[in-house]
C-alpha positions as CSV (number, residue, x, y, z in Angstrom):
1,X,-14.1,-14.7,33.0
2,X,-12.4,-11.3,32.5
3,X,-13.2,-8.7,29.8
4,X,-10.1,-9.6,27.7
5,X,-11.1,-13.3,27.6
6,X,-14.6,-12.4,26.6
7,X,-13.3,-10.3,23.7
8,X,-11.0,-13.1,22.6
9,X,-14.0,-15.5,22.4
10,X,-16.1,-12.9,20.5
11,X,-13.4,-12.4,17.9
12,X,-11.8,-15.8,17.6
13,X,-14.4,-18.3,18.8
14,X,-17.8,-16.5,18.4
15,X,-19.9,-19.6,18.8
16,X,-18.6,-20.0,22.4
17,X,-19.9,-16.6,23.5
18,X,-23.6,-15.6,23.7
19,X,-23.0,-12.3,21.9
20,X,-20.2,-13.6,19.6
21,X,-22.3,-14.4,16.5
22,X,-24.1,-11.1,16.9
23,X,-20.9,-9.1,16.9
24,X,-19.5,-11.1,14.0
25,X,-22.6,-10.3,11.9
26,X,-22.2,-6.6,12.7
27,X,-18.5,-6.7,11.7
28,X,-19.2,-8.4,8.4
29,X,-22.2,-6.1,7.7
30,X,-19.8,-3.2,8.2
31,X,-17.4,-4.7,5.7
32,X,-20.1,-5.2,3.1
33,X,-21.4,-1.7,3.5
34,X,-17.9,-0.2,3.2
35,X,-17.3,-2.2,0.0
36,X,-20.6,-1.2,-1.5
37,X,-20.0,2.5,-0.7
38,X,-16.5,2.2,-2.2
39,X,-18.0,1.2,-5.5
40,X,-21.0,3.7,-5.4
41,X,-18.8,6.7,-4.7
42,X,-17.1,6.3,-8.0
43,X,-20.4,6.6,-9.9
44,X,-20.7,10.1,-11.4
45,X,-24.5,9.9,-11.4
46,X,-24.3,9.6,-7.6
47,X,-22.0,12.6,-7.0
48,X,-24.7,14.5,-5.1
49,X,-24.4,11.8,-2.4
50,X,-20.6,12.2,-2.0
51,X,-21.0,13.8,1.4
52,X,-23.2,11.0,2.6
53,X,-20.7,8.4,1.3
54,X,-17.9,10.3,3.1
55,X,-19.8,10.2,6.4
56,X,-20.4,6.4,6.0
57,X,-16.7,5.9,5.2
58,X,-15.8,7.8,8.4
59,X,-18.1,5.5,10.4
60,X,-16.7,2.4,8.7
61,X,-13.1,3.5,9.5
62,X,-14.0,4.3,13.1
63,X,-15.6,0.8,13.6
64,X,-12.6,-0.9,11.8
65,X,-10.2,1.0,14.1
66,X,-12.1,-0.1,17.3
67,X,-12.1,-3.6,16.0
68,X,-8.4,-3.5,15.2
69,X,-7.5,-2.2,18.7
70,X,-9.8,-4.6,20.5
71,X,-8.4,-7.6,18.6
72,X,-4.9,-6.7,19.7
73,X,-6.1,-6.0,23.3
74,X,-7.8,-9.4,23.4
75,X,-4.5,-11.2,23.1
76,X,-2.8,-12.0,26.4
77,X,0.4,-13.2,24.7
78,X,2.3,-12.6,21.5
79,X,0.6,-9.4,20.6
80,X,3.3,-8.2,18.4
81,X,3.4,-11.5,16.5
82,X,-0.3,-11.4,16.2
83,X,-0.1,-7.9,14.6
84,X,1.9,-9.4,11.7
85,X,-0.5,-12.2,10.9
86,X,-2.0,-11.9,7.4
87,X,-5.5,-10.7,8.5
88,X,-4.1,-8.1,10.9
89,X,-1.9,-6.8,8.1
90,X,-5.0,-6.6,5.9
91,X,-6.8,-4.6,8.6
92,X,-3.9,-2.2,8.9
93,X,-3.7,-1.6,5.1
94,X,-7.5,-0.9,5.2
95,X,-7.0,1.8,7.9
96,X,-3.7,3.2,6.6
97,X,-5.0,5.4,3.7
98,X,-7.4,7.2,5.9
99,X,-4.9,8.1,8.7
100,X,-2.3,9.1,6.2
101,X,-4.6,11.8,4.7
102,X,-4.9,13.3,8.2
103,X,-1.2,14.2,7.8
104,X,-1.8,15.5,4.2
105,X,-0.2,12.3,2.8
106,X,-2.4,11.2,-0.1
107,X,-1.0,8.1,-1.8
108,X,-3.4,7.2,-4.6
109,X,-2.4,3.6,-4.9
110,X,-3.0,3.0,-1.2
111,X,-6.6,4.2,-1.6
112,X,-7.0,1.5,-4.3
113,X,-5.8,-1.1,-1.7
114,X,-9.0,-0.4,0.3
115,X,-10.6,-3.1,-1.8
116,X,-8.7,-5.8,0.0
117,X,-11.0,-5.3,3.0
118,X,-13.2,-7.9,1.3
119,X,-10.6,-10.5,2.4
120,X,-11.8,-9.7,6.0
121,X,-14.8,-11.9,5.1
122,X,-12.5,-14.9,5.4
123,X,-12.7,-14.2,9.2
124,X,-16.1,-15.9,9.2
125,X,-16.2,-18.7,11.7
126,X,-15.7,-21.4,9.0
127,X,-12.6,-19.6,7.6
128,X,-11.0,-18.3,10.8
129,X,-8.0,-20.6,10.3
130,X,-7.8,-20.0,6.6
131,X,-4.6,-17.9,6.9
132,X,-2.9,-20.7,9.0
133,X,-3.8,-23.3,6.4
134,X,-2.3,-21.2,3.6
135,X,0.9,-20.6,5.5
136,X,1.1,-24.4,6.3
137,X,0.7,-25.3,2.6
138,X,3.5,-22.9,1.4
139,X,5.7,-24.1,4.3
140,X,5.2,-27.8,3.4
141,X,5.4,-27.3,-0.4
142,X,8.1,-24.6,-0.4
143,X,10.6,-26.9,-2.3
144,X,8.1,-27.7,-5.0
145,X,7.2,-24.1,-5.5
146,X,10.9,-23.1,-5.5
147,X,11.7,-25.6,-8.2
148,X,8.9,-24.2,-10.3
149,X,10.1,-20.6,-9.9
150,X,13.7,-21.6,-10.8
151,X,12.5,-23.5,-13.8
152,X,10.5,-20.5,-15.0
153,X,13.5,-18.2,-14.7
154,X,15.7,-20.6,-16.5
155,X,13.2,-21.0,-19.4
156,X,12.6,-17.3,-19.7
157,X,16.3,-16.3,-19.7
158,X,17.1,-19.1,-22.1
159,X,14.3,-18.4,-24.7
160,X,14.7,-14.6,-24.5
161,X,18.1,-14.5,-26.2
162,X,17.0,-17.0,-28.9
163,X,13.9,-14.9,-29.8
164,X,15.9,-11.7,-29.7
165,X,18.6,-12.9,-32.1
166,X,15.9,-14.3,-34.5
167,X,13.5,-11.3,-34.4
168,X,15.9,-8.3,-34.0
169,X,17.0,-8.7,-37.6
170,X,13.4,-8.9,-38.9
171,X,12.0,-6.2,-36.5
172,X,14.9,-4.1,-35.1
173,X,12.4,-1.3,-34.1
174,X,10.3,-3.7,-32.0
175,X,12.8,-6.2,-30.5
176,X,15.4,-3.5,-29.7
177,X,17.2,-5.3,-26.8
178,X,17.1,-8.4,-24.7
179,X,15.3,-6.5,-21.9
180,X,12.4,-5.6,-24.2
181,X,12.4,-9.2,-25.5
182,X,12.2,-10.4,-21.9
183,X,9.0,-8.3,-21.6
184,X,7.6,-10.2,-24.6
185,X,8.7,-13.6,-23.0
186,X,6.9,-12.8,-19.7
187,X,3.6,-11.7,-21.4
188,X,3.7,-14.7,-23.7
189,X,4.6,-17.1,-20.9
190,X,1.7,-15.8,-18.8
191,X,-0.5,-16.1,-21.8
192,X,-1.5,-12.4,-21.5
193,X,-0.1,-11.4,-24.9
194,X,-0.7,-7.6,-25.1
195,X,0.0,-7.7,-28.8
196,X,2.6,-4.8,-28.6
197,X,5.3,-7.3,-29.6
198,X,5.0,-10.5,-31.6
199,X,7.3,-12.5,-33.9
200,X,6.9,-12.5,-37.6
201,X,9.6,-15.1,-38.5
202,X,8.8,-18.8,-38.8
203,X,11.3,-19.7,-36.0
204,X,10.1,-16.9,-33.8
205,X,6.5,-18.1,-34.1
206,X,7.5,-21.7,-33.3
207,X,9.3,-20.4,-30.2
208,X,6.2,-18.4,-29.3
209,X,4.0,-21.4,-29.5
210,X,6.5,-23.3,-27.3
211,X,6.6,-20.6,-24.7
212,X,2.8,-20.3,-24.6
213,X,2.4,-24.1,-24.1
214,X,5.0,-24.1,-21.4
215,X,3.3,-21.2,-19.7
216,X,0.0,-23.0,-19.5
217,X,1.7,-26.1,-18.1
218,X,3.7,-24.3,-15.5
219,X,0.7,-22.3,-14.2
220,X,-1.3,-25.5,-14.0
221,X,1.3,-27.3,-11.9
222,X,1.5,-25.0,-8.9
223,X,-2.3,-24.6,-9.0
224,X,-2.8,-28.3,-8.8
225,X,-0.3,-28.6,-6.0
226,X,-2.0,-25.9,-4.0
227,X,-5.5,-27.2,-4.6
228,X,-4.6,-30.8,-3.6
229,X,-2.8,-29.6,-0.5
230,X,-5.8,-27.3,0.5
231,X,-8.2,-30.2,0.1
232,X,-6.0,-32.5,2.1
233,X,-5.9,-29.9,4.9
234,X,-9.6,-29.4,4.9
235,X,-10.3,-33.2,5.0
236,X,-7.7,-33.6,7.8
237,X,-9.5,-31.0,9.9
238,X,-12.8,-32.7,9.3
239,X,-11.4,-36.0,10.4
240,X,-10.1,-34.4,13.6
241,X,-13.5,-32.9,14.3
242,X,-15.2,-36.2,13.9
243,X,-12.7,-37.9,16.3
244,X,-13.4,-35.2,18.9
């Protein structure tokens, strides 16, 4: 077996290589350390250890980079396609903020995206096909999800004018336009309700109750579709393993 094939087994099928599980443990230990340091370095009481945290981050990034390169190298075919799989994109986003700072490009929001490195934990042996399952679910249920999205848009753009014409007379300084009322509709529909805008008329409150109830229902429907599909996929894989 050549070196590339051995790497493939270590990364993708660790139980089939004698050092596979060992390297997987090291990879996940590196992830946990990097996440822990990311939280600790924001503590003002630990500012004296900032240089230590920075050195640990450098080591983490170096190991993540080696892992990223070796994962691509281990693929004999479809390397470009593999680079655009969900977990490889996550790996790239984890590395991107560090390498951008080398060229004096400091995008603050990208540094915040470092937290998504925790999703790398889904690469554990039991979850190594998790991304494929998710893609399959959305591919098979795309029509159902599309209908729900369309229904939400129709409801929001139907109720927004109604609330605007009702509330703009009572609160012209709050419900100033349909676009600002759409903001109210979205926050109410998602049951967030920031409290910056709220109806005071009887009809407006009735419509608000209606929108909130619909929001709960419409968020429950896609959640139940996704959960049932996920359980079906997991049970299907278990049945296939028993047959083998």
